[in-house]
TORLOVO-788860 format. One line per 2 residues: number of its first residue (from 1); their letters; for each residue x, z, y of C-alpha. Coordinates in Angstrom, 1 decimal, padded with zeros to 4 digits. Layout:
<rs>
NUM> A> X,Z,Y; ...
</rs>
This chain:
<rs>
1> MN> -027.1,166.5,099.8; -027.6,165.1,096.4
3> KR> -025.0,165.5,093.6; -023.6,161.9,094.0
5> KF> -023.1,162.3,097.7; -021.5,165.7,097.3
7> TH> -019.1,164.2,094.7; -018.2,161.3,097.0
9> SI> -017.6,163.7,099.9; -015.2,165.8,097.8
11> ML> -013.3,162.7,096.6; -013.0,161.5,100.2
13> LL> -011.7,164.8,101.3; -009.2,164.8,098.5
15> LI> -008.1,161.3,099.4; -007.5,162.2,103.0
17> AM> -005.6,165.3,101.9; -003.4,163.2,099.6
19> LA> -002.7,160.6,102.3; -001.8,163.4,104.8
21> GC> 000.5,164.9,102.2; 002.3,161.5,101.6
23> AS> 002.6,160.9,105.4; 004.1,164.3,105.9
25> GN> 006.6,163.7,103.0; 008.0,160.4,104.3
27> GG> 007.6,160.9,108.0; 004.8,158.4,108.3
29> GK> 002.4,161.0,109.7; 004.8,161.9,112.5
31> KE> 005.7,160.2,115.7; 009.1,158.6,115.3
33> AL> 011.8,161.2,116.3; 013.4,158.5,118.5
35> DP> 010.4,156.7,119.8; 011.8,153.8,121.9
37> DT> 009.2,154.4,124.6; 010.2,158.0,125.1
39> PV> 013.4,158.9,127.0; 015.6,161.5,125.2
41> TL> 018.6,163.4,126.4; 020.7,165.0,123.7
43> KV> 023.4,167.6,124.5; 026.4,167.2,122.2
45> AY> 029.3,169.6,121.9; 032.3,167.2,121.2
47> FN> 036.1,167.0,122.1; 035.4,165.0,125.3
49> EQ> 033.1,162.4,126.6; 035.5,159.4,126.2
51> AF> 036.2,160.2,122.5; 032.5,160.7,121.8
53> YQ> 031.5,157.3,123.2; 034.4,155.5,121.5
55> SY> 033.6,156.9,118.1; 029.8,157.2,118.1
57> GN> 028.0,157.0,121.5; 028.5,153.4,122.4
59> VF> 027.2,152.0,119.1; 024.3,154.5,119.0
61> SA> 023.2,153.8,122.6; 023.2,150.1,122.0
63> KY> 020.7,150.7,119.2; 018.7,153.4,121.0
65> PN> 018.9,152.7,124.7; 016.3,155.3,125.4
67> VT> 018.7,158.0,124.3; 021.2,159.4,126.8
69> FE> 023.9,162.0,126.0; 025.2,165.0,127.9
71> II> 028.6,165.8,126.5; 029.9,169.4,126.5
73> PT> 033.7,169.2,126.1; 035.2,171.5,123.3
75> ME> 038.9,170.9,123.5; 039.4,174.4,125.0
77> VS> 037.4,175.8,122.2; 039.8,174.3,119.6
79> QA> 042.7,176.0,121.4; 041.1,179.4,121.5
81> ED> 042.6,182.3,119.6; 039.4,182.4,117.5
83> PS> 037.9,178.9,117.6; 034.8,180.0,115.6
85> QA> 033.9,182.8,118.0; 034.6,180.5,121.0
87> MS> 032.3,177.9,119.6; 029.6,180.5,119.0
89> DL> 029.9,181.6,122.6; 029.7,178.0,123.8
91> ID> 026.5,177.4,121.8; 024.9,180.5,123.4
93> AE> 025.9,179.5,126.9; 025.3,175.7,126.8
95> QP> 022.6,175.4,124.1; 023.7,171.9,122.8
97> DV> 021.5,170.1,120.3; 024.3,168.7,118.2
99> VL> 027.7,170.3,117.6; 030.9,169.0,116.1
101> LT> 032.6,171.6,114.0; 035.7,172.3,111.9
103> TE> 035.1,173.7,108.4; 036.0,177.2,109.6
105> QY> 033.5,177.0,112.5; 030.9,175.5,110.2
107> ET> 031.2,178.3,107.7; 031.1,181.1,110.3
109> LA> 028.2,179.7,112.3; 026.2,178.9,109.2
111> AN> 026.6,182.5,108.0; 025.6,183.8,111.4
113> GK> 022.4,181.8,111.5; 023.5,179.5,114.3
115> LY> 022.9,176.2,112.5; 019.8,174.4,111.3
117> DL> 019.2,174.2,107.6; 019.1,170.4,107.0
119> DA> 017.9,170.4,103.4; 014.2,170.1,104.5
121> MV> 015.0,167.4,106.9; 016.9,165.4,104.3
123> QQ> 013.9,165.6,102.0; 011.3,164.9,104.7
125> TG> 013.0,161.8,106.1; 014.2,160.4,102.8
127> FD> 017.9,160.4,103.8; 019.9,159.0,100.9
129> IE> 022.2,161.9,100.5; 023.1,160.7,097.0
131> NI> 025.1,157.9,098.7; 027.3,160.5,100.4
133> VE> 030.5,161.3,098.4; 029.6,164.1,096.0
135> GV> 032.8,166.1,096.9; 031.9,166.0,100.6
137> VQ> 028.4,167.4,099.9; 029.8,170.0,097.5
139> SL> 032.3,171.2,100.1; 029.6,171.5,102.8
141> RD> 027.3,173.4,100.5; 030.1,175.7,099.3
143> AG> 031.0,176.5,102.9; 027.3,176.9,103.8
145> GG> 026.6,179.5,101.1; 024.8,177.0,098.9
147> KL> 022.8,175.4,101.7; 023.4,172.2,103.7
149> YG> 023.9,172.8,107.5; 025.8,169.7,108.4
151> LS> 027.2,166.3,107.4; 030.7,164.9,107.8
153> PS> 031.2,161.1,108.3; 034.7,161.2,106.9
155> FN> 037.0,163.4,104.8; 040.7,163.8,104.2
157> TK> 042.4,164.1,100.9; 045.7,163.0,099.4
159> AL> 047.1,160.6,096.8; 050.4,160.0,095.1
161> YY> 052.2,157.0,096.5; 055.1,155.4,094.6
163> NK> 057.7,152.7,095.3; 057.1,150.0,092.6
165> DL> 060.5,148.4,093.2; 062.4,151.6,092.6
167> FT> 060.5,152.3,089.4; 061.3,148.8,088.2
169> KY> 064.9,149.0,089.2; 065.6,152.2,087.3
171> GV> 063.3,151.5,084.3; 061.1,154.5,085.0
173> PE> 057.4,154.2,083.9; 055.0,154.1,086.9
175> PT> 052.8,157.1,087.7; 049.1,157.1,086.5
177> DN> 045.9,158.8,087.7; 045.5,162.5,086.9
179> MT> 049.1,163.3,086.3; 050.0,167.0,086.4
181> WE> 052.6,168.3,088.9; 054.9,169.0,086.0
183> EV> 054.7,165.4,084.9; 055.4,164.2,088.4
185> LQ> 058.5,166.4,088.7; 059.7,165.1,085.3
187> LA> 059.3,161.5,086.5; 061.3,162.4,089.6
189> AR> 064.1,163.8,087.5; 064.6,160.4,085.8
191> FP> 066.0,158.8,088.9; 069.7,158.8,089.7
193> TD> 071.0,161.9,091.5; 074.3,160.6,092.8
195> GD> 075.2,159.2,096.2; 075.7,160.8,099.7
197> DE> 072.9,162.5,101.6; 072.6,159.7,104.1
199> SR> 071.9,156.9,101.7; 070.9,158.3,098.3
201> IY> 067.4,158.1,096.9; 065.2,160.9,095.6
203> GF> 062.6,160.8,092.8; 060.2,162.8,095.0
205> AP> 060.1,163.7,098.7; 057.6,165.9,100.5
207> SM> 055.4,164.3,103.2; 056.5,164.4,106.8
209> FD> 053.6,166.9,107.3; 055.0,169.3,104.6
211> QN> 058.4,170.0,106.0; 059.3,173.4,104.7
213> PF> 060.8,174.0,101.3; 058.1,176.5,100.2
215> KL> 055.2,174.1,100.9; 055.7,172.2,097.6
217> IQ> 055.7,175.4,095.7; 052.5,176.5,097.4
219> NI> 050.8,173.1,096.8; 051.5,173.3,093.0
221> AA> 050.3,176.9,092.9; 047.1,175.9,094.8
223> AK> 046.4,173.2,092.1; 046.4,176.1,089.6
225> GL> 044.1,178.2,091.8; 046.9,180.6,092.8
227> KY> 047.3,182.3,096.2; 050.3,184.2,097.3
229> LN> 048.1,186.9,099.0; 045.1,188.8,097.7
231> AD> 041.7,188.5,099.3; 042.2,191.0,102.0
233> AT> 045.8,190.0,102.7; 047.2,193.5,101.8
235> EL> 049.2,192.5,098.7; 051.7,189.8,097.8
237> TM> 050.5,188.3,094.4; 053.6,186.3,093.5
239> SE> 054.6,188.7,090.8; 052.4,186.7,088.4
241> PE> 054.6,184.7,085.8; 053.2,181.3,086.9
243> WK> 054.7,181.7,090.3; 058.2,182.2,088.9
245> EI> 057.8,179.1,086.7; 056.7,177.0,089.7
247> FE> 059.6,178.4,091.8; 062.2,177.5,089.1
249> AV> 060.7,174.0,088.6; 060.7,173.1,092.3
251> VG> 064.0,174.7,093.2; 065.6,173.2,090.2
253> GY> 064.5,169.8,091.6; 066.0,170.7,094.9
255> EQ> 069.3,171.8,093.2; 069.6,168.7,091.1
257> KS> 068.6,166.5,094.1; 065.8,164.8,092.2
259> VF> 063.5,166.3,094.9; 064.3,166.2,098.6
261> MP> 064.5,169.7,100.1; 063.3,169.6,103.7
263> ES> 064.6,171.9,106.4; 062.2,174.6,107.5
265> SP> 060.2,173.3,110.4; 058.2,175.8,112.5
267> QG> 055.4,173.2,112.9; 055.7,172.1,109.2
269> FS> 056.2,168.5,110.6; 059.3,166.5,111.0
271> MD> 060.3,162.9,111.4; 063.1,163.6,108.9
273> GM> 060.4,163.5,106.3; 060.1,159.7,106.3
275> LF> 062.2,159.0,103.3; 059.5,157.2,101.4
277> QE> 058.8,154.9,104.4; 062.5,154.1,104.5
279> GR> 062.6,153.2,100.8; 064.7,156.3,099.9
281> AA> 062.1,158.2,097.9; 060.3,157.0,094.7
283> MV> 057.2,159.2,095.2; 055.4,161.1,097.9
285> VD> 052.0,162.8,098.2; 050.3,162.0,101.5
287> NS> 047.0,161.3,103.2; 045.3,157.9,103.7
289> MM> 047.3,157.3,106.9; 050.2,156.2,104.7
291> MV> 048.0,153.5,103.2; 047.0,152.1,106.6
293> MS> 050.6,152.1,107.7; 051.7,150.1,104.6
295> GK> 053.6,146.8,104.6; 055.2,145.6,107.8
297> GM> 053.3,148.1,109.9; 054.8,151.0,108.0
299> AA> 058.3,149.6,108.0; 058.2,149.0,111.8
301> GA> 056.7,152.4,112.3; 059.5,154.0,110.4
303> VT> 062.1,152.4,112.7; 060.2,153.3,115.8
305> MR> 059.7,157.0,114.8; 063.4,157.2,113.7
307> AA> 064.5,156.0,117.1; 062.1,158.3,118.9
309> KS> 063.5,161.4,117.2; 067.0,161.1,118.6
311> SD> 067.8,164.6,119.8; 070.2,163.5,122.6
313> GE> 067.6,161.3,124.2; 069.5,158.1,123.4
315> VK> 067.5,155.4,121.7; 069.6,154.3,118.7
317> EF> 069.4,151.0,116.8; 068.1,151.2,113.3
319> EQ> 068.0,148.5,110.7; 064.5,147.2,110.0
321> PE> 063.6,148.4,106.4; 061.7,146.0,104.1
323> PI> 058.0,146.7,103.6; 057.4,149.0,100.7
325> NM> 055.9,147.5,097.6; 053.9,150.5,096.7
327> GV> 051.3,151.7,094.3; 048.8,154.6,094.7
329> VT> 047.3,156.9,092.1; 045.4,160.2,092.4
331> AP> 047.2,163.2,093.8; 048.9,165.4,091.1
333> VD> 046.6,167.9,089.4; 046.8,170.9,087.1
335> AS> 046.0,170.5,083.4; 043.3,173.2,083.7
337> AP> 041.4,171.2,086.3; 042.4,167.5,085.8
339> DQ> 039.5,166.2,087.9; 040.0,168.5,090.9
341> TS> 042.3,168.8,093.9; 043.0,171.5,096.4
343> EY> 043.9,168.9,099.0; 040.4,168.2,100.4
345> EL> 039.4,168.7,104.0; 036.4,168.0,106.3
347> SQ> 037.6,168.2,109.8; 034.5,166.7,111.6
349> IF> 031.2,168.2,110.7; 028.0,167.3,112.7
351> AV> 025.4,170.1,112.7; 022.2,170.9,114.6
353> NA> 022.0,174.1,116.8; 019.4,176.3,115.1
355> AS> 017.9,177.1,118.5; 017.6,173.4,119.6
357> SQ> 014.1,172.4,120.8; 015.0,168.8,119.8
359> AD> 016.1,169.4,116.2; 014.3,166.2,115.0
361> QA> 016.0,164.0,117.5; 019.4,165.7,116.8
363> WA> 018.9,165.1,113.1; 018.0,161.4,113.8
365> FI> 021.4,161.0,115.6; 023.2,162.7,112.7
367> QY> 021.4,160.5,110.2; 022.5,157.4,112.0
369> VH> 026.2,158.6,112.2; 026.0,158.9,108.4
371> SD> 024.1,155.7,107.7; 025.5,152.6,105.9
373> EA> 025.2,150.7,109.2; 027.4,153.1,111.1
375> AK> 029.9,153.4,108.2; 030.2,149.6,108.0
377> IR> 031.2,149.5,111.7; 033.6,152.4,111.4
379> AK> 035.3,151.0,108.3; 036.5,148.0,110.3
381> TS> 038.7,150.2,112.6; 038.9,153.7,111.2
383> VG> 042.0,154.9,109.3; 040.0,157.7,107.6
385> LE> 038.1,157.9,104.4; 034.4,157.2,104.8
387> SR> 032.0,159.8,103.3; 029.5,157.2,102.5
389> VG> 029.9,155.6,099.0; 030.8,151.9,098.9
391> YE> 033.9,152.0,101.2; 036.6,152.5,098.7
393> TS> 038.5,149.4,100.1; 040.1,149.4,103.5
395> AN> 039.6,146.7,106.2; 043.0,145.3,105.1
397> GD> 041.8,145.1,101.5; 043.8,148.1,100.3
399> DL> 042.3,150.0,097.3; 041.3,153.5,098.4
401> SP> 039.7,154.5,095.2; 042.4,157.0,094.2
403> FY> 041.3,159.1,097.2; 037.7,159.2,095.9
405> KL> 038.4,160.0,092.2; 039.0,163.8,092.5
407> KP> 036.6,166.5,093.4; 037.5,169.4,095.7
409> MP> 038.4,172.7,094.0; 035.9,175.5,094.8
411> KE> 037.2,177.4,097.7; 036.8,181.0,098.7
413> ST> 035.8,182.0,102.3; 038.1,181.1,105.1
415> EW> 041.3,183.1,104.9; 042.8,185.4,107.5
417> YP> 046.4,186.4,107.5; 048.2,189.3,109.2
419> KG> 049.4,187.9,112.5; 052.9,186.6,112.3
421> FR> 053.2,187.0,108.6; 053.2,183.3,107.7
423> AS> 056.0,182.5,110.1; 058.1,185.3,108.8
425> FT> 057.4,184.4,105.2; 058.2,180.8,105.7
427> TI> 061.6,181.8,107.1; 062.3,184.2,104.2
429> AG> 061.2,181.6,101.6; 063.5,178.9,103.2
431> EE> 066.5,181.3,103.1; 065.9,182.3,099.4
433> IG> 065.1,178.8,098.2; 068.2,177.5,100.0
435> AA> 070.3,180.2,098.3; 069.0,179.3,094.9
437> AS> 069.4,175.5,095.4; 073.0,175.9,096.6
439> GS> 073.9,178.2,093.7; 074.8,181.2,095.8
441> KT> 072.0,183.1,094.0; 070.5,182.6,090.6
443> FD> 066.9,181.6,090.3; 066.0,185.2,089.3
445> EA> 067.9,186.8,092.1; 066.4,184.4,094.7
447> FD> 062.8,184.8,093.4; 063.1,188.6,093.2
449> AL> 064.5,188.7,096.8; 061.7,186.4,098.0
451> VS> 059.0,188.7,096.5; 060.7,191.9,097.8
453> RG> 061.3,190.7,101.3; 057.8,189.1,101.4
455> KD> 056.2,192.4,100.6; 058.2,194.1,103.4
457> AL> 057.2,191.4,105.8; 053.5,191.7,104.8
459> AE> 053.5,195.5,105.3; 055.1,195.2,108.7
461> AN> 052.7,192.5,109.8; 049.7,194.6,108.7
463> LS> 050.8,197.5,110.9; 049.3,195.8,114.0
465> GE> 045.9,195.1,112.4; 045.8,191.7,114.2
467> KE> 044.8,188.7,112.1; 045.1,184.9,112.5
469> RD> 043.1,182.3,110.7; 044.5,179.9,108.2
471> GE> 045.5,176.7,109.9; 043.7,173.5,109.0
473> GF> 045.4,170.9,106.7; 046.6,167.5,107.9
475> GG> 046.8,168.6,111.5; 043.3,170.0,111.9
477> MV> 040.6,168.6,114.1; 042.9,167.1,116.7
479> NS> 044.6,165.0,114.0; 041.2,163.9,112.7
481> IF> 040.8,161.8,115.9; 043.5,159.6,114.4
483> IG> 042.9,160.1,110.7; 039.2,160.8,110.4
485> G> 038.0,158.4,113.1
</rs>
């Protein structure tokens, strides 16, 4: 071979190698993962078959008729004492290709090597992950130890809703984005505090999902990165000065009646917490469901739910309230982290079983679920917040941007509590907060009693050695059927 032919041969080989490399990088050198001429059956671990097809299966099957699904129900898994272990056992027994997980399950299974690392697939297929909300990706990487093992089509967070008419009536300046909790409580204190308990208004009322008097204290502390137990749940950490300051600020609002103090509810949920919907609270912090229920729908809903909660079984007549003329800004923050919120949840995470023999096909399904095409379809009917950028306006034209402006605060590993402690502590906190708000104890006496009794309850709960996992916000995965779509 002469020199020129040798050179040409080398150049040809280099060109072939380069083309092969390019094909590998963008998927062009591979057969399509969902080749329309090849039948595929994907096993999916999901709540139940009906919910899967309603939310994802019907639309996907219309686009890819060669793909069929075998649904493995997981409702029993969600009700298990340890849902993460139950999901791990289900994966071992059923070997699904795609699994739908809570954040806790995702974190545990990723750490145990049960989930497929998706970073390489994202790169190889050119999936536009930059168009997924940054906070969602950050949360997934944080829970995955820095790696991406799943994607979530929706997320849940909160915002501050306010009644524009009440602010105008009483000459109080309207809330703005990135207000601190201290500023929100100060605004609440500017509303009148007279009137009887059945008709008076409040400057601030907790959400119907936050119906115990300690929850507001806990939420403000969380914005500051404070927890009331140490990492291994052996010590109550409320002796820190900031805890007492928060206690006094919130209980002071309860005492002055600028902040509505809910009764302790074992479930943390009560229909009594609908003061904002009834026009009797100037502000509330709540999730995106409140936005969807705005206007006439929210007013009618308030009446219906009020009637439904009659304890004697008698359906009572309630006057139809006027639709709320409301505004929405970001949830309250702490001055130390003005662009972050502790109220951030991913309740539906799609992941690929690490042992799946159809990882490429499973990823193709997950890609579609998180595509702009799928998001556009969901946004017409879903009441959740789309994880894909570009859907900051609801189907009704409501501005959802306040929910997208804050990033999630970095979170530690999923928390475990001594079994029974949280229920005991909620009762204790309700009693001591009530004593301070009524004036039967001073703030100092009530706070000291709360800390002392809390320590005793923690020590007693730790004797058994049994643990229970921290519950999921906003009602967990079951609630996400209605909120997250």
